[in-house]
C-alpha positions in Angstrom: 23.2 -9.1 29.6 20.0 -9.2 27.6 19.3 -12.6 26.0 18.9 -12.7 22.2 15.5 -13.6 20.8 14.6 -15.3 17.5 12.2 -12.5 16.6 12.5 -10.2 13.7 14.7 -7.1 14.2 12.8 -4.8 11.8 10.4 -2.3 13.2 6.7 -2.8 12.2 3.6 -1.1 13.5 1.2 -3.0 15.6 -1.1 -5.1 13.5 -4.1 -3.9 15.5 -3.2 -0.2 15.3 -6.4 1.7 14.5 -4.5 4.7 13.0 -2.5 2.4 10.7 -5.6 0.6 9.5 -7.4 3.9 8.9 -4.6 5.4 6.9 -4.3 2.1 4.8 -8.1 2.1 4.2 -8.3 5.8 3.2 -5.3 5.4 0.9 -6.5 2.3 -0.7 -10.0 3.7 -1.4 -8.4 6.9 -2.8 -6.1 5.0 -5.1 -8.9 2.6 -6.1 -11.1 5.5 -7.1 -8.3 7.1 -9.2 -7.6 3.7 -10.8 -11.2 3.0 -11.7 -11.8 6.4 -13.1 -8.6 6.2 -15.2 -9.5 2.7 -16.3 -12.9 3.9 -17.6 -11.2 6.6 -19.6 -8.5 4.2 -20.8 -5.7 6.3 -19.2 -2.3 4.7 -18.2 -3.0 4.9 -14.4 -0.3 2.3 -13.5 2.4 4.8 -14.1 0.8 7.3 -11.8 0.8 5.1 -8.7 4.1 4.1 -7.0 4.7 0.4 -7.2 1.8 -0.5 -9.5 3.8 -0.5 -12.8 4.3 -4.3 -13.0 0.8 -5.3 -11.8 -1.7 -7.1 -14.0 -4.9 -6.5 -12.2 -6.6 -3.4 -11.0 -6.8 -4.5 -7.3 -3.2 -5.8 -7.4 -1.9 -2.6 -8.7 -3.8 -0.5 -6.1 -2.6 -2.8 -3.3 1.0 -2.6 -4.5 0.8 1.2 -4.6 -0.7 1.4 -1.2 2.0 -0.9 0.3 4.7 1.2 -1.4 3.3 4.4 0.0 2.8 3.0 3.5 6.4 1.7 3.6 7.5 5.3 3.1 5.3 6.6 6.0 6.5 4.1 8.5 
């Protein structure tokens, strides 16, 4: 019988995964560019990005959108 461990049962990618970090960085930069351009033109960009609706800052909204998207990819 295998002993039970106190570790988490949910599946997460390795924190040092180069592919995961690359996808995160590219997605973050893409969403950031979209948000900055929309902010300059005073467009409602928060409704365009998934998860950014309730954020108060530009970086917070972009970060929430990227985490929301990444949770669907994993």
